[in-house]
C-alpha positions in Angstrom: 97.1 92.7 146.6 100.8 92.1 146.1 103.3 94.9 146.9 104.9 96.1 143.7 108.4 97.7 143.5 109.7 99.4 140.4 113.5 99.4 140.0 115.0 101.8 137.4 118.4 103.2 136.7 119.7 106.4 135.3 122.5 109.0 135.3 122.2 112.6 134.2 118.7 112.2 132.7 118.4 115.9 131.9 121.6 115.8 129.8 120.5 112.7 128.0 116.9 114.1 127.5 115.4 111.0 129.2 111.7 111.4 130.0 112.6 110.5 133.6 110.0 112.8 135.4 107.2 111.3 133.3 108.5 107.8 133.8 108.7 108.3 137.6 105.1 109.5 137.6 104.1 106.4 135.7 106.0 104.2 138.1 104.4 105.9 141.1 101.0 105.0 139.7 101.8 101.2 139.4 104.1 100.7 142.4 104.3 100.9 146.2 108.0 101.9 146.0 110.5 103.2 143.4 114.1 102.2 143.6 116.6 104.2 141.6 120.1 103.0 141.0 122.9 103.8 138.6 123.6 107.3 139.7 127.3 106.7 139.3 127.4 105.0 135.9 130.8 105.4 134.2 130.9 108.2 131.6 131.6 105.5 128.9 128.9 102.9 128.8 130.0 99.4 129.6 127.8 96.4 128.9 129.3 94.4 131.8 128.0 97.0 134.3 124.3 97.1 133.3 123.3 93.7 134.9 125.1 94.7 138.1 122.9 97.8 138.4 119.8 95.9 137.5 120.6 93.3 140.2 121.4 96.1 142.7 117.9 97.6 142.1 116.3 94.1 142.5 118.2 93.5 145.7 117.1 96.8 147.2 113.4 96.3 146.2 111.1 95.1 148.9 108.0 94.3 146.8 106.5 90.9 146.1 106.9 91.8 142.4 109.7 93.9 141.0 109.2 95.6 137.7 112.7 96.2 136.2 112.0 99.3 134.1 114.4 101.3 131.9 113.8 105.0 132.5 112.2 105.3 129.0 109.7 102.4 129.6 106.0 103.3 130.3 102.7 101.6 130.9 99.6 103.2 129.6 97.7 104.7 132.5 94.5 102.8 131.4 96.4 99.5 131.7 97.8 99.8 135.2 94.8 98.3 137.2 94.7 95.4 134.8 98.5 94.8 135.0 98.1 94.6 138.8 95.3 92.0 138.4 97.5 90.0 136.0 100.4 89.9 138.5 97.9 88.6 141.1 96.7 86.0 138.7 100.2 84.9 137.8 101.7 84.9 141.3 102.9 81.3 141.1 105.2 82.1 138.1 108.7 83.6 138.4 108.3 86.2 135.6 105.6 87.9 133.5 106.7 89.3 130.1 105.5 92.3 128.1 105.6 93.0 124.4 107.6 96.2 123.8 106.4 98.9 121.4 109.5 100.9 120.7 108.8 104.4 119.3 111.4 106.2 117.1 109.2 109.1 116.0 105.6 110.0 116.8 104.4 107.9 113.8 107.0 105.2 113.6 107.3 102.3 116.0 108.1 98.6 116.0 107.1 95.7 118.2 110.7 95.1 119.2 110.8 92.2 121.7 109.4 90.4 124.6 110.6 91.8 127.9 110.7 89.8 131.1 110.5 92.8 133.5 108.0 91.6 136.1 109.9 89.4 138.5 108.3 87.5 141.3 110.7 88.2 144.2 108.4 86.9 146.9 108.0 83.4 145.5 111.4 83.2 143.8 113.9 85.2 145.8 116.8 83.4 144.1 116.2 85.0 140.7 119.3 86.9 139.5 119.6 89.5 136.7 122.7 88.0 135.1 121.6 86.1 132.0 121.7 86.6 128.2 124.3 88.3 126.1 124.0 91.6 128.0 124.0 89.8 131.4 120.8 91.4 132.6 118.1 88.9 131.8 116.4 87.0 134.7 117.8 83.6 135.6 116.7 81.1 138.2 119.2 78.6 139.6 121.6 79.6 136.8 119.1 79.0 134.0 117.8 81.7 131.7 114.0 82.2 132.1 112.6 82.0 128.6 109.9 84.8 128.3 107.9 82.6 125.9 107.5 79.8 128.5 105.8 82.0 131.1 102.8 84.3 131.1 102.8 87.2 128.6 100.8 90.3 129.6 98.0 91.5 127.4 99.3 95.0 128.1 102.4 96.3 126.3 105.4 98.4 127.5 105.9 101.6 125.5 109.5 102.6 125.0 110.2 106.2 123.9 114.0 105.7 123.6 114.8 108.3 121.0 111.7 110.4 120.9 113.0 113.1 123.1 116.6 113.2 122.1 118.4 115.6 119.8 120.7 114.3 117.1 123.7 115.2 119.2 122.4 113.2 122.2 
């Protein structure tokens, strides 16, 4: 089996009401190591910083596969063994993408996007997280990796972005 790293980033998760403890439990179930970066994010969010933190986490990860997970991304516990099998099956590809179910309330969600968060570091060590408008999507040799041209997992990522936040947060 491939070694799997999860790279995530957060600052002040208690203050932001991020479900970080639950996320870290989830990441521990799927990975061999968890890399946390972004402890010193500026108070005011800056888009040009996000890709740098994602790249830092990727660089620090020692796994064959790196799962670049926001702190509010989750895999269903029943899917983890199958996701690991998919990563073995697709080990000759640079990325594997996941459909994102974004929850706004317990009864309202949308299929928001396709996320290229599984990155094959072993076979493609030159991947960088510096593409797209937010400069954090995977590129290889300076070319954006189109998530529709590579394998797409049968198992979604669940994002609970605003589920646990108060109106003020």
